[in-house]
N, C-alpha and C positions, 0 to 999 in steps of 0.2 A: 215737566220734563225739561231738562237743560241739556243742550247739545254744545260740546266744546270741540275745538280742533286740538289735536295733540301738538304740543310745542316743545318737543324734546323733554327735558325734565322740568320746565318752567310751569307746566300745568299741574304738577303734582301737589303743591300746597292747596290749590283751588279744589282739586278732587278730594283731597284729604278733608278739607272743610265741609264739602258737600256730603261726604260719607258720614262724618261725625254728626251732621245735622239731619241725616236721613232724607236727603234730596235724591230724587231719581235723575240720573244723568247718563249721557252717552259720550264717549270720547271717540272722535272720528279722525281718521288719517287725513291730513290736508290734501294729499294727492287724490284721494277718493272724492272728496268734496269738490275739488277743482274739476275732475273728470265729469262728475254728475252735473255740475253747473254748465259745463261746456256742452254736454249732450242734450240738455234741456232747452238750449237756445237755438 
């Protein structure tokens, strides 16, 4: 499992590569990951 933060359109080539090679991945909104990190500390 690969977890990526969404970076506007810059993550699209990476996700395209991962899809083409059948990797399992999740793209996370950076604001959600920041909030989750803040809540866990």
